[in-house]
N, CA, C and O atoms as a GROMACS GRO file, in nm:
protein
  472
    1UNK      N    1  12.345  12.509   8.725
    1UNK     CA    2  12.231  12.519   8.813
    1UNK      C    3  12.268  12.612   8.928
    1UNK      O    4  12.378  12.603   8.983
    2UNK      N    5  12.180  12.696   8.963
    2UNK     CA    6  12.204  12.793   9.068
    2UNK      C    7  12.202  12.724   9.204
    2UNK      O    8  12.139  12.620   9.222
    3UNK      N    9  12.272  12.786   9.300
    3UNK     CA   10  12.280  12.731   9.434
    3UNK      C   11  12.141  12.716   9.496
    3UNK      O   12  12.113  12.617   9.565
    4UNK      N   13  12.055  12.813   9.472
    4UNK     CA   14  11.919  12.810   9.525
    4UNK      C   15  11.842  12.688   9.472
    4UNK      O   16  11.769  12.624   9.548
    5UNK      N   17  11.858  12.655   9.344
    5UNK     CA   18  11.791  12.540   9.284
    5UNK      C   19  11.841  12.409   9.343
    5UNK      O   20  11.764  12.317   9.369
    6UNK      N   21  11.974  12.402   9.366
    6UNK     CA   22  12.030  12.279   9.424
    6UNK      C   23  11.978  12.259   9.566
    6UNK      O   24  11.949  12.146   9.607
    7UNK      N   25  11.965  12.365   9.640
    7UNK     CA   26  11.913  12.357   9.776
    7UNK      C   27  11.768  12.309   9.775
    7UNK      O   28  11.729  12.227   9.858
    8UNK      N   29  11.689  12.361   9.681
    8UNK     CA   30  11.549  12.317   9.668
    8UNK      C   31  11.544  12.168   9.636
    8UNK      O   32  11.465  12.094   9.695
    9UNK      N   33  11.628  12.124   9.541
    9UNK     CA   34  11.630  11.983   9.502
    9UNK      C   35  11.668  11.895   9.621
    9UNK      O   36  11.606  11.791   9.644
   10UNK      N   37  11.769  11.938   9.697
   10UNK     CA   38  11.812  11.861   9.814
   10UNK      C   39  11.699  11.852   9.917
   10UNK      O   40  11.675  11.746   9.974
   11UNK      N   41  11.633  11.961   9.941
   11UNK     CA   42  11.522  11.964  10.036
   11UNK      C   43  11.408  11.874   9.989
   11UNK      O   44  11.348  11.802  10.068
   12UNK      N   45  11.381  11.878   9.859
   12UNK     CA   46  11.275  11.794   9.802
   12UNK      C   47  11.312  11.646   9.818
   12UNK      O   48  11.228  11.564   9.853
   13UNK      N   49  11.439  11.612   9.790
   13UNK     CA   50  11.485  11.473   9.805
   13UNK      C   51  11.474  11.427   9.950
   13UNK      O   52  11.433  11.313   9.975
   14UNK      N   53  11.508  11.513  10.044
   14UNK     CA   54  11.499  11.478  10.186
   14UNK      C   55  11.354  11.456  10.226
   14UNK      O   56  11.324  11.365  10.303
   15UNK      N   57  11.266  11.539  10.175
   15UNK     CA   58  11.124  11.525  10.205
   15UNK      C   59  11.072  11.394  10.148
   15UNK      O   60  10.996  11.322  10.214
   16UNK      N   61  11.112  11.362  10.025
   16UNK     CA   62  11.071  11.237   9.962
   16UNK      C   63  11.125  11.117  10.038
   16UNK      O   64  11.054  11.019  10.059
   17UNK      N   65  11.252  11.124  10.081
   17UNK     CA   66  11.311  11.015  10.159
   17UNK      C   67  11.238  10.997  10.292
   17UNK      O   68  11.213  10.884  10.334
   18UNK      N   69  11.204  11.107  10.356
   18UNK     CA   70  11.132  11.100  10.483
   18UNK      C   71  10.995  11.038  10.463
   18UNK      O   72  10.950  10.958  10.546
   19UNK      N   73  10.928  11.073  10.354
   19UNK     CA   74  10.796  11.016  10.325
   19UNK      C   75  10.807  10.866  10.298
   19UNK      O   76  10.724  10.788  10.344
   20UNK      N   77  10.910  10.827  10.225
   20UNK     CA   78  10.930  10.683  10.196
   20UNK      C   79  10.956  10.606  10.326
   20UNK      O   80  10.901  10.498  10.347
   21UNK      N   81  11.040  10.663  10.412
   21UNK     CA   82  11.070  10.597  10.539
   21UNK      C   83  10.945  10.587  10.625
   21UNK      O   84  10.924  10.485  10.692
   22UNK      N   85  10.863  10.689  10.625
   22UNK     CA   86  10.737  10.687  10.700
   22UNK      C   87  10.646  10.576  10.646
   22UNK      O   88  10.582  10.505  10.723
   23UNK      N   89  10.640  10.563  10.515
   23UNK     CA   90  10.558  10.458  10.454
   23UNK      C   91  10.612  10.320  10.490
   23UNK      O   92  10.535  10.228  10.519
   24UNK      N   93  10.745  10.304  10.488
   24UNK     CA   94  10.805  10.176  10.526
   24UNK      C   95  10.775  10.142  10.671
   24UNK      O   96  10.748  10.027  10.704
   25UNK      N   97  10.779  10.243  10.758
   25UNK     CA   98  10.749  10.221  10.900
   25UNK      C   99  10.604  10.179  10.918
   25UNK      O  100  10.574  10.090  10.998
   26UNK      N  101  10.513  10.243  10.846
   26UNK     CA  102  10.371  10.204  10.852
   26UNK      C  103  10.353  10.061  10.804
   26UNK      O  104  10.278   9.983  10.864
   27UNK      N  105  10.423  10.027  10.696
   27UNK     CA  106  10.413   9.892  10.642
   27UNK      C  107  10.468   9.790  10.743
   27UNK      O  108  10.411   9.682  10.758
   28UNK      N  109  10.579   9.823  10.811
   28UNK     CA  110  10.634   9.735  10.915
   28UNK      C  111  10.531   9.714  11.027
   28UNK      O  112  10.510   9.603  11.073
   29UNK      N  113  10.469   9.823  11.069
   29UNK     CA  114  10.370   9.814  11.175
   29UNK      C  115  10.251   9.728  11.133
   29UNK      O  116  10.202   9.648  11.212
   30UNK      N  117  10.206   9.745  11.009
   30UNK     CA  118  10.094   9.664  10.958
   30UNK      C  119  10.134   9.517  10.954
   30UNK      O  120  10.055   9.429  10.990
   31UNK      N  121  10.257   9.490  10.909
   31UNK     CA  122  10.305   9.352  10.900
   31UNK      C  123  10.305   9.289  11.039
   31UNK      O  124  10.258   9.177  11.057
   32UNK      N  125  10.359   9.362  11.137
   32UNK     CA  126  10.367   9.309  11.274
   32UNK      C  127  10.228   9.289  11.333
   32UNK      O  128  10.203   9.190  11.402
   33UNK      N  129  10.137   9.381  11.307
   33UNK     CA  130  10.001   9.367  11.358
   33UNK      C  131   9.933   9.244  11.296
   33UNK      O  132   9.866   9.167  11.366
   34UNK      N  133   9.952   9.227  11.167
   34UNK     CA  134   9.893   9.111  11.098
   34UNK      C  135   9.950   8.981  11.154
   34UNK      O  136   9.877   8.885  11.175
   35UNK      N  137  10.081   8.978  11.179
   35UNK     CA  138  10.144   8.859  11.238
   35UNK      C  139  10.080   8.827  11.372
   35UNK      O  140  10.046   8.712  11.399
   36UNK      N  141  10.065   8.927  11.456
   36UNK     CA  142  10.009   8.905  11.589
   36UNK      C  143   9.864   8.856  11.583
   36UNK      O  144   9.826   8.764  11.655
   37UNK      N  145   9.785   8.918  11.498
   37UNK     CA  146   9.645   8.876  11.485
   37UNK      C  147   9.637   8.733  11.436
   37UNK      O  148   9.559   8.653  11.487
   38UNK      N  149   9.718   8.701  11.337
   38UNK     CA  150   9.715   8.565  11.281
   38UNK      C  151   9.767   8.463  11.381
   38UNK      O  152   9.716   8.351  11.388
   39UNK      N  153   9.869   8.500  11.460
   39UNK     CA  154   9.922   8.409  11.561
   39UNK      C  155   9.816   8.374  11.665
   39UNK      O  156   9.803   8.258  11.704
   40UNK      N  157   9.742   8.474  11.709
   40UNK     CA  158   9.642   8.453  11.814
   40UNK      C  159   9.537   8.352  11.770
   40UNK      O  160   9.479   8.283  11.854
   41UNK      N  161   9.513   8.342  11.642
   41UNK     CA  162   9.410   8.248  11.593
   41UNK      C  163   9.461   8.106  11.578
   41UNK      O  164   9.384   8.015  11.548
   42UNK      N  165   9.590   8.085  11.599
   42UNK     CA  166   9.646   7.952  11.584
   42UNK      C  167   9.626   7.869  11.711
   42UNK      O  168   9.636   7.922  11.821
   43UNK      N  169   9.598   7.741  11.696
   43UNK     CA  170   9.577   7.655  11.814
   43UNK      C  171   9.702   7.649  11.901
   43UNK      O  172   9.814   7.634  11.850
   44UNK      N  173   9.683   7.661  12.032
   44UNK     CA  174   9.792   7.647  12.127
   44UNK      C  175   9.874   7.772  12.150
   44UNK      O  176   9.966   7.771  12.232
   45UNK      N  177   9.843   7.879  12.080
   45UNK     CA  178   9.920   8.002  12.094
   45UNK      C  179   9.862   8.086  12.207
   45UNK      O  180   9.743   8.116  12.210
   46UNK      N  181   9.950   8.123  12.300
   46UNK     CA  182   9.910   8.213  12.407
   46UNK      C  183   9.994   8.341  12.399
   46UNK      O  184  10.071   8.359  12.305
   47UNK      N  185   9.977   8.426  12.496
   47UNK     CA  186  10.046   8.556  12.497
   47UNK      C  187  10.198   8.539  12.491
   47UNK      O  188  10.266   8.614  12.422
   48UNK      N  189  10.250   8.440  12.562
   48UNK     CA  190  10.395   8.418  12.565
   48UNK      C  191  10.449   8.383  12.427
   48UNK      O  192  10.557   8.428  12.389
   49UNK      N  193  10.374   8.305  12.352
   49UNK     CA  194  10.416   8.268  12.216
   49UNK      C  195  10.416   8.391  12.126
   49UNK      O  196  10.510   8.411  12.048
   50UNK      N  197  10.313   8.472  12.135
   50UNK     CA  198  10.305   8.594  12.054
   50UNK      C  199  10.421   8.686  12.087
   50UNK      O  200  10.487   8.739  11.997
   51UNK      N  201  10.446   8.707  12.216
   51UNK     CA  202  10.556   8.794  12.257
   51UNK      C  203  10.691   8.742  12.210
   51UNK      O  204  10.776   8.820  12.167
   52UNK      N  205  10.712   8.610  12.216
   52UNK     CA  206  10.837   8.551  12.170
   52UNK      C  207  10.855   8.573  12.020
   52UNK      O  208  10.964   8.607  11.975
   53UNK      N  209  10.750   8.553  11.943
   53UNK     CA  210  10.757   8.572  11.798
   53UNK      C  211  10.787   8.718  11.764
   53UNK      O  212  10.871   8.746  11.678
   54UNK      N  213  10.719   8.810  11.830
   54UNK     CA  214  10.742   8.953  11.805
   54UNK      C  215  10.884   8.990  11.842
   54UNK      O  216  10.950   9.066  11.770
   55UNK      N  217  10.932   8.937  11.952
   55UNK     CA  218  11.070   8.964  11.996
   55UNK      C  219  11.171   8.914  11.892
   55UNK      O  220  11.266   8.985  11.860
   56UNK      N  221  11.150   8.794  11.841
   56UNK     CA  222  11.242   8.738  11.741
   56UNK      C  223  11.244   8.823  11.614
   56UNK      O  224  11.351   8.854  11.561
   57UNK      N  225  11.127   8.860  11.565
   57UNK     CA  226  11.118   8.939  11.442
   57UNK      C  227  11.182   9.076  11.463
   57UNK      O  228  11.260   9.123  11.380
   58UNK      N  229  11.148   9.140  11.574
   58UNK     CA  230  11.200   9.273  11.603
   58UNK      C  231  11.352   9.272  11.615
   58UNK      O  232  11.419   9.358  11.560
   59UNK      N  233  11.405   9.173  11.686
   59UNK     CA  234  11.551   9.164  11.703
   59UNK      C  235  11.620   9.142  11.568
   59UNK      O  236  11.721   9.205  11.538
   60UNK      N  237  11.565   9.051  11.489
   60UNK     CA  238  11.626   9.024  11.358
   60UNK      C  239  11.627   9.149  11.270
   60UNK      O  240  11.728   9.183  11.209
   61UNK      N  241  11.515   9.216  11.265
   61UNK     CA  242  11.504   9.336  11.180
   61UNK      C  243  11.593   9.449  11.231
   61UNK      O  244  11.647   9.525  11.152
   62UNK      N  245  11.607   9.460  11.363
   62UNK     CA  246  11.694   9.564  11.420
   62UNK      C  247  11.841   9.534  11.386
   62UNK      O  248  11.918   9.626  11.357
   63UNK      N  249  11.879   9.408  11.391
   63UNK     CA  250  12.018   9.369  11.362
   63UNK      C  251  12.052   9.384  11.215
   63UNK      O  252  12.161   9.430  11.180
   64UNK      N  253  11.960   9.345  11.129
   64UNK     CA  254  11.990   9.340  10.985
   64UNK      C  255  11.942   9.463  10.909
   64UNK      O  256  11.993   9.492  10.800
   65UNK      N  257  11.845   9.534  10.965
   65UNK     CA  258  11.787   9.647  10.893
   65UNK      C  259  11.687   9.604  10.788
   65UNK      O  260  11.637   9.687  10.711
   66UNK      N  261  11.657   9.476  10.783
   66UNK     CA  262  11.561   9.424  10.685
   66UNK      C  263  11.418   9.457  10.726
   66UNK      O  264  11.388   9.474  10.844
   67UNK      N  265  11.333   9.465  10.628
   67UNK     CA  266  11.189   9.477  10.651
   67UNK      C  267  11.140   9.336  10.684
   67UNK      O  268  11.189   9.239  10.625
   68UNK      N  269  11.044   9.321  10.776
   68UNK     CA  270  10.997   9.187  10.811
   68UNK      C  271  10.945   9.107  10.692
   68UNK      O  272  10.962   8.985  10.687
   69UNK      N  273  10.882   9.175  10.596
   69UNK     CA  274  10.832   9.103  10.478
   69UNK      C  275  10.948   9.044  10.398
   69UNK      O  276  10.938   8.933  10.346
   70UNK      N  277  11.058   9.119  10.388
   70UNK     CA  278  11.174   9.070  10.315
   70UNK      C  279  11.240   8.954  10.388
   70UNK      O  280  11.287   8.859  10.325
   71UNK      N  281  11.243   8.961  10.520
   71UNK     CA  282  11.310   8.859  10.600
   71UNK      C  283  11.225   8.734  10.622
   71UNK      O  284  11.276   8.623  10.621
   72UNK      N  285  11.094   8.753  10.643
   72UNK     CA  286  11.009   8.642  10.685
   72UNK      C  287  10.895   8.610  10.589
   72UNK      O  288  10.826   8.509  10.607
   73UNK      N  289  10.874   8.693  10.489
   73UNK     CA  290  10.768   8.667  10.392
   73UNK      C  291  10.631   8.714  10.439
   73UNK      O  292  10.620   8.809  10.516
   74UNK      N  293  10.530   8.646  10.394
   74UNK     CA  294  10.392   8.679  10.426
   74UNK      C  295  10.366   8.659  10.575
   74UNK      O  296  10.401   8.554  10.629
   75UNK      N  297  10.305   8.756  10.643
   75UNK     CA  298  10.283   8.742  10.787
   75UNK      C  299  10.189   8.626  10.823
   75UNK      O  300  10.205   8.565  10.929
   76UNK      N  301  10.093   8.596  10.737
   76UNK     CA  302  10.001   8.485  10.765
   76UNK      C  303  10.075   8.352  10.764
   76UNK      O  304  10.061   8.270  10.855
   77UNK      N  305  10.154   8.330  10.660
   77UNK     CA  306  10.230   8.205  10.649
   77UNK      C  307  10.334   8.195  10.760
   77UNK      O  308  10.354   8.088  10.817
   78UNK      N  309  10.399   8.306  10.792
   78UNK     CA  310  10.499   8.304  10.898
   78UNK      C  311  10.434   8.275  11.033
   78UNK      O  312  10.494   8.209  11.118
   79UNK      N  313  10.313   8.325  11.055
   79UNK     CA  314  10.242   8.300  11.181
   79UNK      C  315  10.212   8.150  11.196
   79UNK      O  316  10.228   8.095  11.305
   80UNK      N  317  10.170   8.086  11.089
   80UNK     CA  318  10.142   7.943  11.094
   80UNK      C  319  10.269   7.865  11.126
   80UNK      O  320  10.268   7.775  11.210
   81UNK      N  321  10.379   7.900  11.060
   81UNK     CA  322  10.508   7.833  11.085
   81UNK      C  323  10.555   7.856  11.229
   81UNK      O  324  10.602   7.764  11.296
   82UNK      N  325  10.542   7.979  11.274
   82UNK     CA  326  10.587   8.014  11.408
   82UNK      C  327  10.503   7.944  11.514
   82UNK      O  328  10.558   7.896  11.614
   83UNK      N  329  10.374   7.937  11.494
   83UNK     CA  330  10.287   7.867  11.589
   83UNK      C  331  10.327   7.720  11.598
   83UNK      O  332  10.332   7.663  11.707
   84UNK      N  333  10.354   7.660  11.485
   84UNK     CA  334  10.394   7.519  11.484
   84UNK      C  335  10.527   7.500  11.558
   84UNK      O  336  10.549   7.396  11.620
   85UNK      N  337  10.612   7.598  11.550
   85UNK     CA  338  10.745   7.589  11.612
   85UNK      C  339  10.741   7.623  11.762
   85UNK      O  340  10.809   7.558  11.841
   86UNK      N  341  10.662   7.722  11.801
   86UNK     CA  342  10.667   7.772  11.938
   86UNK      C  343  10.556   7.723  12.030
   86UNK      O  344  10.577   7.712  12.151
   87UNK      N  345  10.439   7.693  11.976
   87UNK     CA  346  10.326   7.651  12.061
   87UNK      C  347  10.347   7.507  12.106
   87UNK      O  348  10.383   7.421  12.025
   88UNK      N  349  10.323   7.480  12.235
   88UNK     CA  350  10.334   7.342  12.282
   88UNK      C  351  10.237   7.251  12.207
   88UNK      O  352  10.119   7.283  12.193
   89UNK      N  353  10.287   7.138  12.159
   89UNK     CA  354  10.208   7.048  12.075
   89UNK      C  355  10.084   6.997  12.148
   89UNK      O  356   9.977   6.986  12.088
   90UNK      N  357  10.097   6.964  12.277
   90UNK     CA  358   9.981   6.910  12.350
   90UNK      C  359   9.871   7.015  12.364
   90UNK      O  360   9.753   6.981  12.353
   91UNK      N  361   9.907   7.140  12.387
   91UNK     CA  362   9.807   7.246  12.398
   91UNK      C  363   9.740   7.270  12.263
   91UNK      O  364   9.618   7.289  12.257
   92UNK      N  365   9.819   7.270  12.156
   92UNK     CA  366   9.762   7.292  12.023
   92UNK      C  367   9.665   7.180  11.987
   92UNK      O  368   9.558   7.206  11.933
   93UNK      N  369   9.703   7.055  12.017
   93UNK     CA  370   9.614   6.942  11.987
   93UNK      C  371   9.485   6.951  12.068
   93UNK      O  372   9.377   6.925  12.015
   94UNK      N  373   9.496   6.987  12.195
   94UNK     CA  374   9.378   7.000  12.281
   94UNK      C  375   9.284   7.109  12.227
   94UNK      O  376   9.163   7.090  12.224
   95UNK      N  377   9.340   7.221  12.185
   95UNK     CA  378   9.257   7.329  12.131
   95UNK      C  379   9.192   7.290  11.999
   95UNK      O  380   9.078   7.328  11.973
   96UNK      N  381   9.264   7.216  11.916
   96UNK     CA  382   9.204   7.171  11.790
   96UNK      C  383   9.087   7.077  11.816
   96UNK      O  384   8.984   7.085  11.750
   97UNK      N  385   9.103   6.988  11.915
   97UNK     CA  386   8.991   6.898  11.950
   97UNK      C  387   8.874   6.979  12.003
   97UNK      O  388   8.759   6.953  11.967
   98UNK      N  389   8.902   7.074  12.088
   98UNK     CA  390   8.797   7.159  12.145
   98UNK      C  391   8.724   7.235  12.034
   98UNK      O  392   8.601   7.240  12.032
   99UNK      N  393   8.800   7.294  11.943
   99UNK     CA  394   8.741   7.369  11.832
   99UNK      C  395   8.654   7.278  11.745
   99UNK      O  396   8.549   7.319  11.696
  100UNK      N  397   8.700   7.156  11.726
  100UNK     CA  398   8.624   7.061  11.646
  100UNK      C  399   8.491   7.026  11.714
  100UNK      O  400   8.387   7.022  11.648
  101UNK      N  401   8.495   7.002  11.843
  101UNK     CA  402   8.372   6.969  11.918
  101UNK      C  403   8.277   7.088  11.915
  101UNK      O  404   8.157   7.070  11.892
  102UNK      N  405   8.328   7.207  11.939
  102UNK     CA  406   8.244   7.327  11.939
  102UNK      C  407   8.183   7.349  11.801
  102UNK      O  408   8.066   7.383  11.788
  103UNK      N  409   8.264   7.329  11.697
  103UNK     CA  410   8.214   7.344  11.560
  103UNK      C  411   8.105   7.243  11.529
  103UNK      O  412   8.003   7.278  11.468
  104UNK      N  413   8.125   7.120  11.570
  104UNK     CA  414   8.024   7.016  11.547
  104UNK      C  415   7.897   7.048  11.622
  104UNK      O  416   7.787   7.035  11.567
  105UNK      N  417   7.910   7.088  11.747
  105UNK     CA  418   7.792   7.123  11.827
  105UNK      C  419   7.718   7.240  11.764
  105UNK      O  420   7.595   7.240  11.759
  106UNK      N  421   7.791   7.339  11.716
  106UNK     CA  422   7.728   7.453  11.649
  106UNK      C  423   7.650   7.410  11.526
  106UNK      O  424   7.540   7.459  11.502
  107UNK      N  425   7.708   7.319  11.449
  107UNK     CA  426   7.639   7.269  11.329
  107UNK      C  427   7.512   7.194  11.366
  107UNK      O  428   7.409   7.209  11.302
  108UNK      N  429   7.520   7.112  11.470
  108UNK     CA  430   7.405   7.034  11.514
  108UNK      C  431   7.294   7.128  11.561
  108UNK      O  432   7.178   7.109  11.525
  109UNK      N  433   7.330   7.230  11.639
  109UNK     CA  434   7.229   7.325  11.688
  109UNK      C  435   7.167   7.403  11.572
  109UNK      O  436   7.046   7.429  11.572
  110UNK      N  437   7.247   7.440  11.476
  110UNK     CA  438   7.193   7.512  11.360
  110UNK      C  439   7.096   7.424  11.284
  110UNK      O  440   6.988   7.467  11.244
  111UNK      N  441   7.136   7.301  11.264
  111UNK     CA  442   7.052   7.206  11.191
  111UNK      C  443   6.921   7.181  11.266
  111UNK      O  444   6.814   7.174  11.206
  112UNK      N  445   6.931   7.167  11.398
  112UNK     CA  446   6.812   7.145  11.482
  112UNK      C  447   6.719   7.264  11.472
  112UNK      O  448   6.597   7.248  11.467
  113UNK      N  449   6.775   7.384  11.469
  113UNK     CA  450   6.695   7.504  11.453
  113UNK      C  451   6.623   7.508  11.320
  113UNK      O  452   6.509   7.553  11.311
  114UNK      N  453   6.691   7.461  11.214
  114UNK     CA  454   6.629   7.458  11.082
  114UNK      C  455   6.516   7.357  11.076
  114UNK      O  456   6.412   7.381  11.015
  115UNK      N  457   6.538   7.243  11.141
  115UNK     CA  458   6.438   7.137  11.138
  115UNK      C  459   6.313   7.180  11.215
  115UNK      O  460   6.201   7.157  11.171
  116UNK      N  461   6.333   7.243  11.330
  116UNK     CA  462   6.217   7.281  11.414
  116UNK      C  463   6.160   7.414  11.371
  116UNK      O  464   6.054   7.454  11.420
  117UNK      N  465   6.226   7.484  11.282
  117UNK     CA  466   6.177   7.612  11.233
  117UNK      C  467   6.204   7.727  11.329
  117UNK      O  468   6.138   7.831  11.322
  118UNK      N  469   6.298   7.708  11.418
  118UNK     CA  470   6.331   7.815  11.514
  118UNK      C  471   6.424   7.915  11.456
  118UNK      O  472   6.461   8.011  11.524
   0.00000   0.00000   0.00000
């Protein structure tokens, strides 16, 4: 193989590697965004809990070089586990009760609207 061909192959491999790394970085960003969105929807989770979870994942991945999906699995499931671990239990219980009352009230109002034809 000629020197020129080997140089082309090396350049092509580097371009392919760079594209793969860019895709992995996008996937990491998507995973982290999904984790944050899912965490926010969990009862008792506030900004401090989200920041702590992001910090833990980021530190682990920086130390090990692992992708968050490889280290922690599905971001939705990990968010539920993390919320259970980091969110204060009393705040989570209070928010669940609040959500239940709001949901019940919403159902009652919807039903009342159907009955009265509003």
